[in-house]
C-alpha positions as CSV (number, residue, x, y, z in Angstrom):
1,M,-58.8,53.7,39.5
2,S,-60.1,53.7,35.9
3,F,-57.3,54.1,33.3
4,G,-58.8,51.7,30.8
5,F,-61.8,51.9,28.4
6,G,-63.6,49.5,26.2
7,K,-64.7,45.8,26.3
8,E,-63.7,44.0,23.2
9,F,-61.3,46.7,22.0
10,R,-59.7,48.1,25.2
11,V,-57.3,51.0,25.6
12,T,-55.4,51.6,28.9
13,V,-53.3,54.8,29.4
14,F,-50.4,55.3,31.7
15,G,-47.7,57.8,32.7
16,E,-47.7,61.4,33.9
17,S,-47.0,64.8,32.5
18,H,-43.5,65.1,34.0
19,G,-42.7,61.4,34.4
20,P,-40.4,59.4,32.0
21,C,-43.1,58.8,29.4
22,V,-46.8,58.5,28.6
23,G,-48.1,55.4,27.0
24,V,-51.0,53.2,26.0
25,V,-51.8,49.5,26.0
26,V,-54.3,48.3,23.3
27,E,-55.9,45.0,23.9
28,G,-58.4,43.1,21.7
29,C,-56.9,44.3,18.4
30,P,-57.3,41.5,15.9
31,S,-54.1,39.8,14.9
32,G,-52.8,40.5,11.4
33,L,-53.7,44.2,11.3
34,K,-51.0,46.1,9.3
35,I,-49.7,49.0,11.3
36,D,-47.4,51.5,9.7
37,L,-45.9,53.5,12.6
38,E,-45.7,56.6,10.4
39,D,-49.5,56.6,10.4
40,I,-49.5,56.7,14.2
41,Q,-46.8,59.3,14.1
42,R,-48.9,61.5,11.8
43,E,-51.7,61.5,14.3
44,L,-49.3,62.5,17.1
45,D,-47.8,65.3,14.9
46,R,-51.3,66.7,14.4
47,R,-51.6,67.0,18.2
48,K,-48.2,68.7,18.6
49,P,-48.0,72.4,19.6
50,A,-46.9,74.9,16.9
51,G,-46.3,78.6,16.8
52,E,-47.7,81.3,19.1
53,L,-51.0,79.5,19.4
54,A,-49.6,76.7,21.6
55,T,-47.5,75.9,24.6
56,P,-43.7,76.6,24.4
57,R,-43.2,73.0,25.7
58,R,-41.9,71.1,22.7
59,E,-41.8,67.3,22.8
60,A,-40.5,65.1,19.9
61,D,-43.3,62.6,20.6
62,R,-41.7,59.9,18.5
63,V,-43.8,56.8,19.0
64,R,-42.0,53.7,20.3
65,V,-43.6,50.2,20.3
66,L,-42.8,48.0,23.3
67,S,-44.9,44.9,22.4
68,G,-47.7,43.5,20.2
69,L,-46.2,44.3,16.8
70,F,-44.3,41.7,14.7
71,N,-43.2,42.2,11.1
72,G,-45.4,45.3,10.8
73,H,-48.6,43.5,11.9
74,T,-50.4,43.1,15.2
75,D,-49.6,39.7,16.7
76,G,-52.7,39.3,18.9
77,G,-51.1,40.3,22.1
78,P,-51.3,43.6,23.9
79,L,-50.0,46.4,21.7
80,S,-47.9,48.8,23.9
81,M,-46.7,52.2,22.8
82,I,-45.0,55.1,24.5
83,V,-43.7,58.6,23.8
84,E,-41.0,60.0,26.1
85,N,-41.2,63.2,28.1
86,E,-38.0,65.1,27.3
87,D,-38.8,68.8,27.5
88,V,-39.8,68.9,31.2
89,D,-39.5,71.8,33.7
90,S,-41.0,71.1,37.1
91,S,-39.5,74.1,38.9
92,W,-42.7,76.2,39.1
93,Y,-44.7,73.2,40.4
94,E,-42.1,72.4,43.1
95,K,-42.4,76.0,44.4
96,N,-46.2,76.0,44.4
97,R,-47.1,72.4,45.2
98,Y,-49.5,73.5,48.0
99,L,-51.4,76.1,45.9
100,P,-54.1,74.4,43.9
101,R,-54.6,76.0,40.5
102,P,-58.1,77.2,39.9
103,G,-59.8,75.2,37.2
104,H,-57.4,72.2,37.5
105,A,-57.8,68.9,39.4
106,D,-55.1,69.9,41.9
107,Y,-57.4,70.3,44.9
108,P,-59.7,67.3,44.6
109,A,-56.6,65.1,43.6
110,Y,-54.8,66.3,46.7
111,I,-57.8,65.3,48.9
112,K,-58.4,61.9,47.1
113,Y,-54.8,60.8,47.2
114,C,-54.0,62.2,50.6
115,G,-51.4,64.6,49.2
116,M,-49.4,61.8,47.5
117,N,-50.4,62.7,44.0
118,D,-47.9,63.8,41.4
119,Y,-48.5,67.6,41.3
120,R,-46.0,68.3,38.5
121,G,-47.9,69.5,35.5
122,G,-51.0,67.9,36.8
123,G,-49.6,64.4,36.9
124,F,-51.9,62.0,35.1
125,F,-54.6,64.6,35.0
126,S,-52.6,66.5,32.4
127,G,-53.5,67.1,28.8
128,R,-50.2,65.5,28.1
129,M,-52.0,62.2,28.6
130,T,-53.9,62.8,25.4
131,A,-50.9,61.6,23.5
132,A,-51.6,58.2,24.8
133,L,-55.3,58.4,23.6
134,V,-54.1,59.6,20.1
135,M,-51.8,56.5,19.8
136,G,-54.6,54.2,20.8
137,G,-57.0,56.0,18.5
138,G,-54.5,55.7,15.7
139,V,-54.7,51.9,15.9
140,A,-58.5,52.1,16.1
141,K,-58.6,54.2,12.9
142,K,-56.5,51.6,11.1
143,L,-59.0,49.0,12.2
144,L,-62.0,51.1,11.1
145,A,-60.4,51.8,7.7
146,S,-60.5,48.0,7.1
147,A,-64.3,48.3,7.3
148,H,-64.3,51.6,5.3
149,V,-65.4,53.7,8.3
150,E,-63.8,57.1,8.6
151,V,-63.6,59.4,11.7
152,T,-62.9,63.1,11.1
153,A,-63.1,66.2,13.3
154,R,-62.6,70.0,13.0
155,L,-62.9,73.1,15.0
156,V,-66.2,74.9,14.6
157,Q,-65.7,77.6,17.2
158,V,-62.9,79.2,19.1
159,G,-63.8,81.7,21.9
160,R,-66.6,83.8,20.4
161,M,-65.5,83.2,16.8
162,K,-67.5,80.6,14.8
163,L,-66.0,78.8,11.8
164,P,-68.2,77.8,8.7
165,R,-70.1,74.6,9.1
166,E,-71.8,72.6,6.3
167,G,-75.6,72.4,7.2
168,E,-74.7,72.9,10.8
169,G,-72.9,69.6,10.6
170,Q,-76.1,67.6,11.0
171,T,-76.7,66.1,7.6
172,T,-73.7,65.3,5.5
173,G,-70.9,65.7,7.9
174,A,-68.9,67.2,5.0
175,A,-66.2,69.7,5.9
176,P,-66.9,73.2,4.5
177,P,-64.4,74.9,2.2
178,S,-61.4,76.6,3.9
179,D,-62.1,80.2,4.9
180,P,-58.8,82.0,5.4
181,A,-60.5,85.1,6.7
182,A,-62.3,83.2,9.4
183,E,-59.1,81.4,10.3
184,K,-57.3,84.7,10.7
185,L,-60.1,86.0,13.0
186,V,-59.8,82.8,15.1
187,E,-56.0,83.2,15.3
188,R,-56.4,86.8,16.4
189,E,-58.9,85.7,19.1
190,I,-56.4,83.3,20.5
191,L,-53.4,85.6,20.3
192,E,-55.3,88.5,22.0
193,A,-56.2,86.3,24.9
194,A,-52.6,85.0,25.2
195,R,-51.2,88.5,25.2
196,D,-53.6,89.4,27.9
197,G,-52.4,86.5,30.0
198,D,-55.7,84.8,29.4
199,S,-57.1,81.9,27.4
200,V,-60.2,80.8,25.3
201,G,-62.2,77.7,24.8
202,G,-63.7,76.1,21.7
203,I,-66.0,73.6,20.1
204,V,-64.9,70.5,18.1
205,E,-67.3,68.8,15.8
206,C,-66.7,65.1,15.0
207,T,-68.2,63.0,12.3
208,V,-68.2,59.2,11.7
209,L,-68.8,58.3,8.1
210,N,-69.9,55.0,6.4
211,L,-70.9,53.4,9.7
212,P,-73.5,50.8,8.8
213,A,-77.0,50.8,10.4
214,G,-77.5,48.7,13.5
215,V,-74.2,49.2,15.2
216,G,-74.3,49.9,19.0
217,E,-76.1,48.7,22.1
218,P,-79.3,49.8,23.9
219,Y,-79.1,51.7,27.1
220,F,-75.8,51.9,28.9
221,D,-73.6,51.0,25.9
222,S,-75.4,53.1,23.4
223,I,-73.2,54.9,20.8
224,E,-74.0,58.2,22.7
225,S,-73.2,56.6,26.1
226,M,-69.9,55.2,24.9
227,I,-68.7,58.3,23.1
228,A,-69.7,60.6,25.9
229,H,-68.0,58.4,28.4
230,A,-64.8,58.4,26.5
231,V,-64.9,62.1,25.4
232,F,-65.0,63.2,29.0
233,S,-61.7,61.5,29.6
234,I,-60.2,64.4,27.5
235,P,-59.0,67.1,30.0
236,G,-61.0,70.3,29.5
237,V,-64.1,68.8,28.0
238,K,-67.3,70.1,29.7
239,A,-70.1,69.5,27.2
240,I,-71.3,67.2,24.4
241,E,-74.3,67.1,22.1
242,F,-75.3,64.8,19.2
243,G,-77.0,66.0,16.0
244,A,-79.1,69.0,16.6
245,G,-78.4,68.5,20.3
246,F,-79.9,71.1,22.7
247,G,-81.6,72.7,19.6
248,L,-84.0,69.8,19.6
249,A,-85.6,71.1,22.8
250,S,-87.0,74.1,21.0
251,M,-88.3,72.2,18.0
252,R,-91.6,70.5,17.4
253,G,-91.7,66.8,16.6
254,S,-92.6,67.5,13.0
255,E,-89.3,69.5,12.7
256,A,-87.1,67.2,14.8
257,N,-88.1,63.9,13.3
258,D,-85.8,62.6,10.5
259,E,-88.1,61.2,7.8
260,F,-87.0,58.1,5.9
261,L,-86.4,57.7,2.2
262,I,-84.8,55.3,-0.3
263,R,-81.8,56.6,-2.2
264,G,-79.9,54.2,-4.5
265,G,-81.5,51.2,-2.9
266,V,-80.4,52.3,0.6
267,V,-82.6,53.6,3.5
268,E,-81.5,57.1,4.5
269,T,-83.1,60.1,6.3
270,R,-83.9,63.5,4.8
271,T,-82.4,65.3,7.7
272,N,-80.0,64.1,10.5
273,N,-81.2,65.9,13.6
274,S,-80.6,62.7,15.5
275,G,-76.9,62.8,14.6
276,G,-77.1,59.3,13.0
277,I,-78.2,57.6,16.2
278,L,-81.6,56.3,17.3
279,G,-82.1,54.1,20.4
280,G,-78.4,54.0,20.9
281,L,-77.9,52.4,17.5
282,S,-76.5,53.8,14.2
283,T,-79.0,54.6,11.5
284,G,-76.5,54.5,8.6
285,M,-76.4,58.3,8.4
286,P,-73.2,60.1,9.6
287,V,-72.8,60.1,13.3
288,V,-72.3,63.7,14.3
289,F,-71.4,65.2,17.7
290,R,-69.9,68.4,19.1
291,V,-67.7,68.8,22.1
292,G,-67.4,71.9,24.3
293,I,-63.9,72.6,25.6
294,K,-63.3,75.1,28.4
295,P,-60.6,77.8,28.3
296,T,-57.2,76.6,29.4
297,P,-57.3,77.0,33.2
298,S,-53.6,77.9,33.4
299,I,-53.5,81.6,32.8
300,R,-50.9,84.3,33.7
301,K,-53.5,86.5,35.5
302,A,-53.4,86.6,39.3
303,Q,-56.1,84.3,40.8
304,K,-57.3,83.6,44.3
305,S,-56.3,80.2,45.7
306,V,-55.5,78.7,49.1
307,D,-52.3,77.4,50.8
308,L,-53.2,73.8,51.7
309,R,-50.4,73.5,54.1
310,A,-51.0,76.7,56.0
311,M,-54.8,76.6,55.4
312,E,-54.8,80.3,54.4
313,E,-56.1,82.1,51.4
314,A,-53.5,83.0,48.9
315,T,-52.9,84.5,45.4
316,I,-51.4,82.4,42.6
317,V,-49.9,83.5,39.3
318,I,-49.2,80.6,36.9
319,N,-45.9,80.9,35.0
320,G,-45.7,77.4,33.5
321,R,-45.9,76.6,29.8
322,H,-49.4,76.3,28.6
323,D,-51.7,76.5,25.5
324,P,-53.9,79.7,25.3
325,C,-56.5,77.4,23.6
326,I,-56.4,73.7,24.2
327,A,-59.3,73.2,21.7
328,V,-57.0,73.6,18.8
329,R,-54.9,70.6,19.7
330,A,-58.0,68.6,20.9
331,V,-59.2,67.9,17.3
332,P,-57.2,64.6,16.8
333,V,-57.9,63.6,20.4
334,V,-61.7,63.8,19.8
335,E,-61.2,61.7,16.7
336,A,-59.1,59.2,18.6
337,V,-61.6,58.5,21.4
338,A,-64.5,58.3,18.9
339,A,-62.5,55.8,16.8
340,I,-61.8,53.7,19.9
341,C,-65.6,53.6,20.8
342,I,-66.7,52.7,17.3
343,A,-64.0,50.0,16.9
344,D,-65.1,48.4,20.1
345,L,-68.8,48.4,19.1
346,M,-68.1,47.1,15.6
347,I,-66.1,44.2,17.0
348,R,-68.9,43.4,19.4
349,D,-71.4,43.4,16.5
350,G,-69.1,41.2,14.3
351,K,-68.7,44.0,11.8
352,I,-65.0,43.8,12.2
353,V,-63.4,40.3,12.1
354,R,-61.2,39.2,15.0
355,R,-58.4,38.0,12.6
356,Q,-57.1,40.4,9.9
357,G,-54.3,38.2,8.5
358,R,-54.4,34.9,6.6
359,R,-54.0,31.5,8.3
């Protein structure tokens, strides 16, 4: 099993959707890093559901530290944090445990674990586990802030509705001005799907700012490899592209290449089609990538399934509590996993010191 990620800065998640809690253990965090739990809480609150656009399940998600924090600073040991599961209703899952939900991990998990998997809410395959990633990412963000590196993400598409993007997100990484009209259209897209008993997907764009040139590793631990590996741990993610991404395939080399220049004594590129990465290493330009998230597979429409106990075809109607668009709540999760990856690579490169406090 693989519930941990990272080498020097390692994050391990645990728990299940309907278990007592979900949590994270962060190892390799330098001692002496000041951690304000309200900062971690703010990240969790960004992930929380709200209004008609999200699941009716409402968890307090108050972060609780079990170890690794002393007098408000990391002590060099594993930093363990949990949030408790309090608003749990397993009744629908108990009645339908042998009917795998289309689009979910139910069937392959049933086969892999010989029917012993926790089927309630998807167990550890649930999007509920992203709360653990957000807590770990919150620590990584604090670490990156000490090196003036910032990770931000935003929705750029929901269903068929596209939100404004600054230069297609490839050059500056700057967020465009708020567009209330576009946001209203996105809200309508989600609500219409929800009222039809359906769901929509979306695209999240993430940017890493102020990352110095030369961070990363060639080949299997390239920045792209690390981020892609971690991003696919987020339930519902089905695609990723960096910089101009698939658009590069239709360009000529003269269009795709990012030409170099000197600006203020610093080497930069005129464009950022590479997304701030060449050869797996950072170029000093913003690292920009986009993540494609599928529609929430739990929908109220009748769908074809099978009864695994009777080995007969069946019909399933999912009446659990689910988000009509999980992409909305995925924004802080994408930020979190990106921060975890960059923190790990920066520690490896010596760009972040292993001791933050004074002797």
